[in-house]
C-alpha positions in Angstrom: 14.8 -54.2 5.0 15.7 -52.2 8.4 12.9 -49.8 7.3 10.0 -52.3 6.5 10.7 -53.5 9.9 10.3 -50.0 11.6 7.4 -49.4 9.7 6.3 -52.8 10.9 6.3 -51.7 14.3 10.4 -52.8 15.1 12.8 -51.3 16.9 16.1 -49.7 16.3 18.0 -50.9 19.3 21.5 -48.7 17.8 20.8 -45.6 19.9 23.1 -43.8 17.2 20.8 -44.8 14.3 17.7 -44.7 16.7 18.4 -40.6 17.0 18.0 -40.4 13.8 15.7 -43.0 12.4 12.4 -40.9 12.7 13.5 -37.6 11.0 14.5 -38.4 7.3 15.1 -42.3 5.9 17.5 -40.4 3.3 19.6 -39.3 6.4 19.1 -42.5 8.2 20.3 -44.7 5.0 23.5 -42.7 4.5 24.7 -42.8 8.2 24.1 -46.6 8.3 25.9 -46.7 4.9 29.0 -44.5 6.1 29.2 -46.2 9.6 29.4 -49.4 8.3 31.8 -48.1 5.3 34.0 -46.5 8.0 34.1 -50.0 9.8 35.1 -51.8 6.9 37.8 -50.5 6.0 39.6 -49.8 9.8 39.3 -53.7 10.1 40.5 -54.5 6.5 43.9 -51.0 7.4 44.2 -53.2 10.9 43.4 -56.4 9.5 47.2 -57.6 10.7 47.8 -55.8 14.2 46.3 -57.5 17.0 43.3 -56.7 19.4 44.7 -55.9 22.9 47.9 -58.0 21.4 46.1 -60.9 21.5 43.3 -61.6 18.4 44.3 -60.9 15.4 42.0 -57.8 14.1 41.5 -60.6 10.8 40.1 -63.0 13.3 37.4 -59.7 14.8 36.4 -59.3 11.2 35.3 -63.0 10.7 33.4 -62.8 13.8 31.6 -59.4 12.8 30.9 -61.3 9.5 29.4 -64.1 11.0 27.6 -61.7 13.6 26.4 -59.5 10.0 24.9 -62.6 8.5 23.3 -63.5 11.8 21.5 -60.7 12.1 20.6 -60.3 8.4 19.2 -63.8 9.0 16.9 -62.9 11.7 15.9 -59.5 9.9 15.2 -62.0 7.1 13.4 -63.7 9.4 11.3 -61.0 10.8 10.1 -60.3 8.0 8.5 -63.9 6.9 5.1 -62.8 7.8 3.8 -59.7 5.5 3.5 -57.0 7.1 -0.2 -55.3 7.5 0.0 -51.7 7.3 -3.8 -51.3 7.5 -3.6 -52.3 10.8 -0.8 -49.6 11.6 
């Protein structure tokens, strides 16, 4: 979805990914999946710990899940209109 949106005029706001997105789609996809996978593994491993001794990391995982679902919903919303590649 990200590559489709970028080709339609969207902007990558993640500075790490923005540095790679215009170099190679394959590297961009690999790094994006690796960063996501590493983050999920880290959260699962730390799920029983407390963040700043206040909030369980398990709660943070649910917050990240809700934020990610929100991000995906926003991207689907942006894709609701067909992208006119001929106009680019």
